[in-house]
C-alpha beads as a LAMMPS data file, in Angstrom:
LAMMPS data file: protein, C-alpha beads

347 atoms
346 bonds

1 atom types
1 bond types

-500.0 500.0 xlo xhi
-500.0 500.0 ylo yhi
-500.0 500.0 zlo zhi

Masses

1 110.0

Atoms # bond

1 1 1 306.336 325.950 -320.646
2 1 1 309.209 323.473 -321.178
3 1 1 311.645 326.404 -321.416
4 1 1 310.451 327.767 -318.056
5 1 1 310.846 324.346 -316.401
6 1 1 314.342 324.011 -317.860
7 1 1 315.391 327.446 -316.554
8 1 1 314.035 326.625 -313.079
9 1 1 315.942 323.334 -313.087
10 1 1 319.191 325.067 -314.076
11 1 1 318.882 327.601 -311.287
12 1 1 318.018 324.835 -308.807
13 1 1 321.137 322.818 -309.712
14 1 1 323.276 325.933 -309.441
15 1 1 321.862 326.547 -305.975
16 1 1 322.570 322.976 -304.853
17 1 1 326.112 323.208 -306.181
18 1 1 326.673 326.458 -304.306
19 1 1 325.401 324.917 -301.063
20 1 1 327.507 321.787 -301.565
21 1 1 330.691 323.791 -302.135
22 1 1 330.141 326.291 -299.342
23 1 1 330.521 325.686 -295.610
24 1 1 327.210 325.471 -293.780
25 1 1 326.823 325.949 -290.018
26 1 1 325.005 323.133 -288.241
27 1 1 324.772 322.798 -284.473
28 1 1 327.581 325.329 -284.146
29 1 1 329.828 323.116 -286.273
30 1 1 331.259 323.430 -289.747
31 1 1 329.598 321.202 -292.378
32 1 1 331.453 320.920 -295.673
33 1 1 330.048 318.761 -298.453
34 1 1 332.457 318.942 -301.358
35 1 1 331.769 315.381 -302.493
36 1 1 335.532 314.937 -302.914
37 1 1 336.388 315.914 -299.317
38 1 1 333.556 315.971 -296.798
39 1 1 333.925 317.283 -293.245
40 1 1 331.172 317.321 -290.646
41 1 1 330.961 317.968 -286.906
42 1 1 329.922 315.596 -284.148
43 1 1 326.357 314.219 -284.151
44 1 1 325.715 315.273 -287.766
45 1 1 324.196 311.850 -288.458
46 1 1 323.767 311.997 -292.221
47 1 1 325.479 309.746 -294.786
48 1 1 328.933 310.711 -296.013
49 1 1 329.791 309.785 -299.595
50 1 1 333.080 311.063 -300.995
51 1 1 336.746 310.386 -301.646
52 1 1 337.717 311.545 -298.137
53 1 1 335.166 311.639 -295.317
54 1 1 336.107 313.259 -292.032
55 1 1 334.043 313.490 -288.844
56 1 1 335.144 315.720 -285.979
57 1 1 333.407 313.774 -283.228
58 1 1 330.743 311.059 -283.156
59 1 1 328.818 309.767 -286.166
60 1 1 325.945 307.293 -286.576
61 1 1 325.195 306.655 -290.226
62 1 1 327.022 305.522 -293.363
63 1 1 330.499 306.466 -294.532
64 1 1 331.394 305.497 -298.087
65 1 1 334.718 306.685 -299.480
66 1 1 338.381 305.975 -300.149
67 1 1 339.422 307.284 -296.708
68 1 1 336.967 307.472 -293.797
69 1 1 338.022 309.030 -290.496
70 1 1 336.070 309.619 -287.291
71 1 1 337.662 311.231 -284.239
72 1 1 334.927 310.025 -281.860
73 1 1 332.674 306.967 -281.785
74 1 1 331.036 305.490 -284.866
75 1 1 327.849 303.492 -285.323
76 1 1 326.730 302.205 -288.693
77 1 1 328.584 301.142 -291.843
78 1 1 332.041 302.346 -292.829
79 1 1 333.204 301.202 -296.280
80 1 1 336.454 302.387 -297.848
81 1 1 340.090 301.640 -298.590
82 1 1 341.192 303.038 -295.192
83 1 1 338.730 303.254 -292.292
84 1 1 339.756 304.813 -288.988
85 1 1 337.749 305.462 -285.833
86 1 1 339.523 306.880 -282.793
87 1 1 336.735 305.731 -280.475
88 1 1 334.397 302.719 -280.468
89 1 1 332.687 301.086 -283.443
90 1 1 329.227 299.562 -283.390
91 1 1 328.425 298.073 -286.785
92 1 1 330.655 297.316 -289.782
93 1 1 334.081 298.401 -290.935
94 1 1 334.942 297.061 -294.377
95 1 1 338.097 298.065 -296.245
96 1 1 341.745 297.319 -296.947
97 1 1 342.819 298.778 -293.572
98 1 1 340.404 299.053 -290.644
99 1 1 341.353 300.581 -287.302
100 1 1 339.424 301.235 -284.103
101 1 1 340.975 303.082 -281.166
102 1 1 338.560 301.600 -278.621
103 1 1 336.035 298.720 -278.703
104 1 1 334.362 297.079 -281.691
105 1 1 330.928 295.536 -281.435
106 1 1 330.186 294.105 -284.852
107 1 1 332.374 293.175 -287.833
108 1 1 335.740 294.235 -289.158
109 1 1 336.327 292.933 -292.683
110 1 1 339.527 293.814 -294.523
111 1 1 343.143 292.995 -295.326
112 1 1 344.459 294.507 -292.056
113 1 1 342.167 294.867 -289.042
114 1 1 343.299 296.446 -285.775
115 1 1 341.436 297.152 -282.535
116 1 1 343.016 298.806 -279.510
117 1 1 340.133 297.810 -277.222
118 1 1 337.965 294.695 -277.143
119 1 1 336.031 292.932 -279.920
120 1 1 332.551 291.504 -279.574
121 1 1 331.880 289.966 -282.958
122 1 1 334.027 289.037 -285.963
123 1 1 337.368 290.043 -287.400
124 1 1 337.866 288.721 -290.916
125 1 1 341.042 289.574 -292.839
126 1 1 344.618 288.703 -293.719
127 1 1 346.004 290.213 -290.480
128 1 1 343.780 290.633 -287.418
129 1 1 345.097 292.269 -284.257
130 1 1 343.340 293.064 -280.958
131 1 1 344.936 294.515 -277.836
132 1 1 341.985 293.708 -275.564
133 1 1 339.765 290.631 -275.197
134 1 1 337.847 288.992 -278.046
135 1 1 334.355 287.584 -277.622
136 1 1 333.662 285.961 -280.946
137 1 1 335.876 284.972 -283.861
138 1 1 339.095 285.959 -285.601
139 1 1 339.486 284.546 -289.102
140 1 1 342.596 285.328 -291.143
141 1 1 346.136 284.379 -292.121
142 1 1 347.595 285.947 -288.941
143 1 1 345.418 286.414 -285.849
144 1 1 346.683 288.044 -282.656
145 1 1 344.926 288.762 -279.355
146 1 1 346.985 289.953 -276.413
147 1 1 344.180 289.415 -273.887
148 1 1 341.626 286.611 -273.502
149 1 1 339.784 285.074 -276.444
150 1 1 336.441 283.409 -275.810
151 1 1 335.468 281.870 -279.115
152 1 1 337.445 280.807 -282.194
153 1 1 340.725 281.748 -283.847
154 1 1 341.079 280.326 -287.338
155 1 1 344.187 281.060 -289.420
156 1 1 347.683 280.044 -290.474
157 1 1 349.292 281.681 -287.401
158 1 1 347.235 282.247 -284.244
159 1 1 348.410 283.935 -281.061
160 1 1 346.422 284.654 -277.892
161 1 1 346.987 285.557 -274.267
162 1 1 344.376 283.295 -272.676
163 1 1 342.385 280.914 -274.852
164 1 1 338.925 279.848 -273.719
165 1 1 337.739 278.295 -276.928
166 1 1 339.374 276.842 -280.044
167 1 1 342.487 277.701 -282.021
168 1 1 342.609 276.138 -285.472
169 1 1 345.640 276.741 -287.663
170 1 1 349.113 275.704 -288.774
171 1 1 350.870 277.378 -285.809
172 1 1 348.939 278.064 -282.590
173 1 1 350.324 279.904 -279.578
174 1 1 348.689 280.629 -276.219
175 1 1 350.060 281.908 -272.926
176 1 1 347.289 280.114 -271.002
177 1 1 345.178 277.325 -272.501
178 1 1 341.762 276.363 -271.173
179 1 1 340.386 275.295 -274.538
180 1 1 341.486 273.249 -277.543
181 1 1 344.308 273.817 -280.005
182 1 1 344.127 272.092 -283.380
183 1 1 347.183 272.628 -285.535
184 1 1 350.460 271.399 -286.956
185 1 1 352.522 273.053 -284.195
186 1 1 350.997 274.133 -280.876
187 1 1 352.745 276.161 -278.186
188 1 1 351.411 276.748 -274.657
189 1 1 353.071 278.471 -271.693
190 1 1 350.564 277.443 -269.019
191 1 1 348.072 274.597 -269.260
192 1 1 344.740 274.986 -267.446
193 1 1 342.364 272.159 -268.361
194 1 1 343.190 272.496 -272.042
195 1 1 344.033 270.082 -274.834
196 1 1 346.583 270.744 -277.595
197 1 1 346.169 268.429 -280.586
198 1 1 348.684 268.623 -283.407
199 1 1 351.699 267.137 -285.119
200 1 1 353.867 268.602 -282.344
201 1 1 352.638 270.334 -279.189
202 1 1 354.955 272.093 -276.757
203 1 1 353.637 272.896 -273.268
204 1 1 356.023 274.823 -271.016
205 1 1 354.227 274.420 -267.676
206 1 1 352.017 271.376 -267.123
207 1 1 353.121 269.533 -270.244
208 1 1 354.885 266.277 -271.034
209 1 1 358.298 266.059 -272.714
210 1 1 360.505 262.968 -272.822
211 1 1 363.271 261.299 -274.814
212 1 1 362.645 257.573 -275.170
213 1 1 365.184 254.877 -276.005
214 1 1 363.739 251.435 -276.578
215 1 1 363.768 248.157 -278.426
216 1 1 361.158 246.188 -280.371
217 1 1 360.967 242.963 -282.306
218 1 1 361.186 244.959 -285.540
219 1 1 364.128 247.283 -284.852
220 1 1 366.514 246.776 -281.927
221 1 1 367.183 250.511 -281.484
222 1 1 364.375 253.080 -281.353
223 1 1 364.637 256.733 -280.363
224 1 1 361.573 258.970 -279.972
225 1 1 360.839 262.505 -278.803
226 1 1 357.507 262.612 -276.979
227 1 1 355.823 265.958 -276.448
228 1 1 352.390 267.270 -275.513
229 1 1 350.527 266.488 -272.309
230 1 1 350.313 263.237 -270.370
231 1 1 346.771 262.619 -271.580
232 1 1 347.760 263.046 -275.251
233 1 1 351.203 263.330 -276.767
234 1 1 352.808 262.817 -280.173
235 1 1 356.274 261.689 -281.152
236 1 1 358.557 261.588 -284.173
237 1 1 360.827 258.559 -284.065
238 1 1 363.885 256.961 -285.646
239 1 1 364.744 253.258 -285.729
240 1 1 367.979 251.458 -286.566
241 1 1 368.986 247.851 -287.198
242 1 1 372.737 247.186 -287.526
243 1 1 372.097 243.540 -288.363
244 1 1 370.774 244.355 -291.834
245 1 1 373.128 244.706 -294.778
246 1 1 371.023 247.475 -296.339
247 1 1 368.056 249.633 -295.415
248 1 1 369.031 249.856 -291.760
249 1 1 367.224 253.115 -290.989
250 1 1 363.517 253.845 -290.558
251 1 1 361.539 256.906 -289.507
252 1 1 358.026 257.331 -288.173
253 1 1 355.453 259.136 -286.113
254 1 1 353.125 258.141 -283.307
255 1 1 350.521 259.159 -280.761
256 1 1 350.088 258.020 -277.187
257 1 1 348.583 258.587 -273.776
258 1 1 349.595 258.025 -270.152
259 1 1 346.649 256.932 -268.022
260 1 1 347.650 257.106 -264.376
261 1 1 346.652 254.227 -262.102
262 1 1 348.593 255.486 -259.079
263 1 1 351.471 257.842 -258.355
264 1 1 353.905 255.317 -259.803
265 1 1 351.972 253.093 -262.211
266 1 1 350.251 254.023 -265.467
267 1 1 348.821 252.410 -268.585
268 1 1 350.434 253.569 -271.812
269 1 1 348.550 252.854 -275.059
270 1 1 350.377 253.980 -278.214
271 1 1 350.048 253.742 -281.963
272 1 1 352.802 254.556 -284.436
273 1 1 353.647 254.299 -288.098
274 1 1 357.200 253.375 -289.111
275 1 1 358.524 253.514 -292.668
276 1 1 361.824 252.033 -293.773
277 1 1 364.293 254.223 -295.685
278 1 1 364.476 251.976 -298.709
279 1 1 363.650 251.676 -302.371
280 1 1 361.017 249.194 -301.276
281 1 1 357.708 250.284 -299.770
282 1 1 358.220 248.703 -296.355
283 1 1 355.805 249.913 -293.694
284 1 1 354.983 248.944 -290.096
285 1 1 351.885 250.018 -288.165
286 1 1 352.145 249.143 -284.468
287 1 1 349.567 249.197 -281.687
288 1 1 351.073 248.960 -278.192
289 1 1 349.606 248.434 -274.733
290 1 1 352.351 249.204 -272.236
291 1 1 352.518 249.261 -268.486
292 1 1 354.611 252.122 -267.148
293 1 1 356.500 252.718 -263.915
294 1 1 357.692 256.143 -262.738
295 1 1 361.137 256.054 -261.142
296 1 1 361.726 259.371 -259.451
297 1 1 360.738 262.591 -261.207
298 1 1 362.672 262.176 -264.446
299 1 1 362.647 258.494 -265.438
300 1 1 359.888 256.183 -266.658
301 1 1 360.117 252.513 -267.605
302 1 1 357.562 251.085 -270.031
303 1 1 357.058 247.605 -271.471
304 1 1 354.269 245.557 -272.973
305 1 1 352.886 243.570 -275.893
306 1 1 352.333 244.975 -279.363
307 1 1 350.399 244.120 -282.500
308 1 1 352.276 244.890 -285.735
309 1 1 350.880 245.108 -289.254
310 1 1 353.706 244.661 -291.758
311 1 1 353.013 245.735 -295.331
312 1 1 355.647 245.591 -298.063
313 1 1 355.912 246.025 -301.827
314 1 1 359.276 245.235 -303.414
315 1 1 360.938 247.987 -305.419
316 1 1 360.853 245.979 -308.648
317 1 1 357.044 245.931 -308.464
318 1 1 356.478 249.209 -306.605
319 1 1 357.949 251.388 -309.360
320 1 1 355.984 249.851 -312.190
321 1 1 352.992 251.698 -313.571
322 1 1 349.755 249.858 -312.849
323 1 1 346.481 251.093 -314.259
324 1 1 344.594 249.284 -311.521
325 1 1 345.431 247.664 -308.203
326 1 1 347.057 244.258 -308.399
327 1 1 347.384 242.439 -305.069
328 1 1 350.090 240.176 -306.484
329 1 1 352.675 242.971 -306.096
330 1 1 352.360 242.806 -302.278
331 1 1 355.225 240.680 -300.963
332 1 1 354.327 240.953 -297.240
333 1 1 350.946 241.625 -295.659
334 1 1 350.522 240.092 -292.236
335 1 1 349.978 240.697 -288.509
336 1 1 352.518 239.831 -285.845
337 1 1 352.454 239.876 -282.070
338 1 1 355.564 241.330 -280.500
339 1 1 357.022 242.887 -277.387
340 1 1 358.656 246.229 -276.665
341 1 1 360.465 247.888 -273.788
342 1 1 361.856 251.371 -273.302
343 1 1 363.230 253.916 -270.874
344 1 1 362.123 257.560 -270.913
345 1 1 363.979 260.598 -269.667
346 1 1 361.568 263.417 -268.819
347 1 1 362.614 267.044 -268.855

Bonds

1 1 1 2
2 1 2 3
3 1 3 4
4 1 4 5
5 1 5 6
6 1 6 7
7 1 7 8
8 1 8 9
9 1 9 10
10 1 10 11
11 1 11 12
12 1 12 13
13 1 13 14
14 1 14 15
15 1 15 16
16 1 16 17
17 1 17 18
18 1 18 19
19 1 19 20
20 1 20 21
21 1 21 22
22 1 22 23
23 1 23 24
24 1 24 25
25 1 25 26
26 1 26 27
27 1 27 28
28 1 28 29
29 1 29 30
30 1 30 31
31 1 31 32
32 1 32 33
33 1 33 34
34 1 34 35
35 1 35 36
36 1 36 37
37 1 37 38
38 1 38 39
39 1 39 40
40 1 40 41
41 1 41 42
42 1 42 43
43 1 43 44
44 1 44 45
45 1 45 46
46 1 46 47
47 1 47 48
48 1 48 49
49 1 49 50
50 1 50 51
51 1 51 52
52 1 52 53
53 1 53 54
54 1 54 55
55 1 55 56
56 1 56 57
57 1 57 58
58 1 58 59
59 1 59 60
60 1 60 61
61 1 61 62
62 1 62 63
63 1 63 64
64 1 64 65
65 1 65 66
66 1 66 67
67 1 67 68
68 1 68 69
69 1 69 70
70 1 70 71
71 1 71 72
72 1 72 73
73 1 73 74
74 1 74 75
75 1 75 76
76 1 76 77
77 1 77 78
78 1 78 79
79 1 79 80
80 1 80 81
81 1 81 82
82 1 82 83
83 1 83 84
84 1 84 85
85 1 85 86
86 1 86 87
87 1 87 88
88 1 88 89
89 1 89 90
90 1 90 91
91 1 91 92
92 1 92 93
93 1 93 94
94 1 94 95
95 1 95 96
96 1 96 97
97 1 97 98
98 1 98 99
99 1 99 100
100 1 100 101
101 1 101 102
102 1 102 103
103 1 103 104
104 1 104 105
105 1 105 106
106 1 106 107
107 1 107 108
108 1 108 109
109 1 109 110
110 1 110 111
111 1 111 112
112 1 112 113
113 1 113 114
114 1 114 115
115 1 115 116
116 1 116 117
117 1 117 118
118 1 118 119
119 1 119 120
120 1 120 121
121 1 121 122
122 1 122 123
123 1 123 124
124 1 124 125
125 1 125 126
126 1 126 127
127 1 127 128
128 1 128 129
129 1 129 130
130 1 130 131
131 1 131 132
132 1 132 133
133 1 133 134
134 1 134 135
135 1 135 136
136 1 136 137
137 1 137 138
138 1 138 139
139 1 139 140
140 1 140 141
141 1 141 142
142 1 142 143
143 1 143 144
144 1 144 145
145 1 145 146
146 1 146 147
147 1 147 148
148 1 148 149
149 1 149 150
150 1 150 151
151 1 151 152
152 1 152 153
153 1 153 154
154 1 154 155
155 1 155 156
156 1 156 157
157 1 157 158
158 1 158 159
159 1 159 160
160 1 160 161
161 1 161 162
162 1 162 163
163 1 163 164
164 1 164 165
165 1 165 166
166 1 166 167
167 1 167 168
168 1 168 169
169 1 169 170
170 1 170 171
171 1 171 172
172 1 172 173
173 1 173 174
174 1 174 175
175 1 175 176
176 1 176 177
177 1 177 178
178 1 178 179
179 1 179 180
180 1 180 181
181 1 181 182
182 1 182 183
183 1 183 184
184 1 184 185
185 1 185 186
186 1 186 187
187 1 187 188
188 1 188 189
189 1 189 190
190 1 190 191
191 1 191 192
192 1 192 193
193 1 193 194
194 1 194 195
195 1 195 196
196 1 196 197
197 1 197 198
198 1 198 199
199 1 199 200
200 1 200 201
201 1 201 202
202 1 202 203
203 1 203 204
204 1 204 205
205 1 205 206
206 1 206 207
207 1 207 208
208 1 208 209
209 1 209 210
210 1 210 211
211 1 211 212
212 1 212 213
213 1 213 214
214 1 214 215
215 1 215 216
216 1 216 217
217 1 217 218
218 1 218 219
219 1 219 220
220 1 220 221
221 1 221 222
222 1 222 223
223 1 223 224
224 1 224 225
225 1 225 226
226 1 226 227
227 1 227 228
228 1 228 229
229 1 229 230
230 1 230 231
231 1 231 232
232 1 232 233
233 1 233 234
234 1 234 235
235 1 235 236
236 1 236 237
237 1 237 238
238 1 238 239
239 1 239 240
240 1 240 241
241 1 241 242
242 1 242 243
243 1 243 244
244 1 244 245
245 1 245 246
246 1 246 247
247 1 247 248
248 1 248 249
249 1 249 250
250 1 250 251
251 1 251 252
252 1 252 253
253 1 253 254
254 1 254 255
255 1 255 256
256 1 256 257
257 1 257 258
258 1 258 259
259 1 259 260
260 1 260 261
261 1 261 262
262 1 262 263
263 1 263 264
264 1 264 265
265 1 265 266
266 1 266 267
267 1 267 268
268 1 268 269
269 1 269 270
270 1 270 271
271 1 271 272
272 1 272 273
273 1 273 274
274 1 274 275
275 1 275 276
276 1 276 277
277 1 277 278
278 1 278 279
279 1 279 280
280 1 280 281
281 1 281 282
282 1 282 283
283 1 283 284
284 1 284 285
285 1 285 286
286 1 286 287
287 1 287 288
288 1 288 289
289 1 289 290
290 1 290 291
291 1 291 292
292 1 292 293
293 1 293 294
294 1 294 295
295 1 295 296
296 1 296 297
297 1 297 298
298 1 298 299
299 1 299 300
300 1 300 301
301 1 301 302
302 1 302 303
303 1 303 304
304 1 304 305
305 1 305 306
306 1 306 307
307 1 307 308
308 1 308 309
309 1 309 310
310 1 310 311
311 1 311 312
312 1 312 313
313 1 313 314
314 1 314 315
315 1 315 316
316 1 316 317
317 1 317 318
318 1 318 319
319 1 319 320
320 1 320 321
321 1 321 322
322 1 322 323
323 1 323 324
324 1 324 325
325 1 325 326
326 1 326 327
327 1 327 328
328 1 328 329
329 1 329 330
330 1 330 331
331 1 331 332
332 1 332 333
333 1 333 334
334 1 334 335
335 1 335 336
336 1 336 337
337 1 337 338
338 1 338 339
339 1 339 340
340 1 340 341
341 1 341 342
342 1 342 343
343 1 343 344
344 1 344 345
345 1 345 346
346 1 346 347
């Protein structure tokens, strides 16, 4: 009895192997299951598992292989090293390289993700690129959307046509901004009720750019480059004092805002941090409350009181190794009230 069962099993396996290695007609199409290279026609909605999976038309199922290719639309799960769909994708593409020739509604997860149409869902990878609009999220090292993005871009470098959401990264770029940019460097061509927040923000149309030359009670010469928007700008700054024998130069960074009262007058609160170029640890934190006056289109005059926190540790103490904090090494730690005035040249 066992011998008969064994013989039947052998013949059954031989039959399955013959079917798998021979073309089979299905819906007037050519179905080839070779397990290494599989080719099926459109609407043959059965799973494909092989090294190379090829669909001549539409497919709704699972594709699992090294290379998966569909000439029509795909719905389901595509997992492989290279996944390509000439039409739309509804579901998941997961691989090293994922490409969709039309729209994606779902998830692309891989090293390189590209969509020629629109995305409704998530792109997650090292490089994400979309020619059409994105409704959802791009998360990667480099994210690019040529059309509108409604949602979130999160990466090292982010680029978008029109942003209606949030960009979060080291470098953010948008042609039109109606959302929020959070990054080290932000670039915007056209501002439309948006807010760039970063170390430096450059807004081509609708932004605020000015060179400021001023004086304070700490350093008689101060030069700052102010960039961003009127409501929120940042500025690197340099300060110089020729009266000192040594340590004449200082550098710093600040944030500020212009709050318009009328066409000519505005309130200008600012806060900056200035550090002396010295062997000592000599630091100034300044809070200003200026009143500004616009003179023509290109010049602003600002002046007002300031509150300065001066903190200093002498080099002889600063460079010693302390196992715990010792307040005795602080040579200066006090608050001072001062005054500042400056002229700005807008461009």
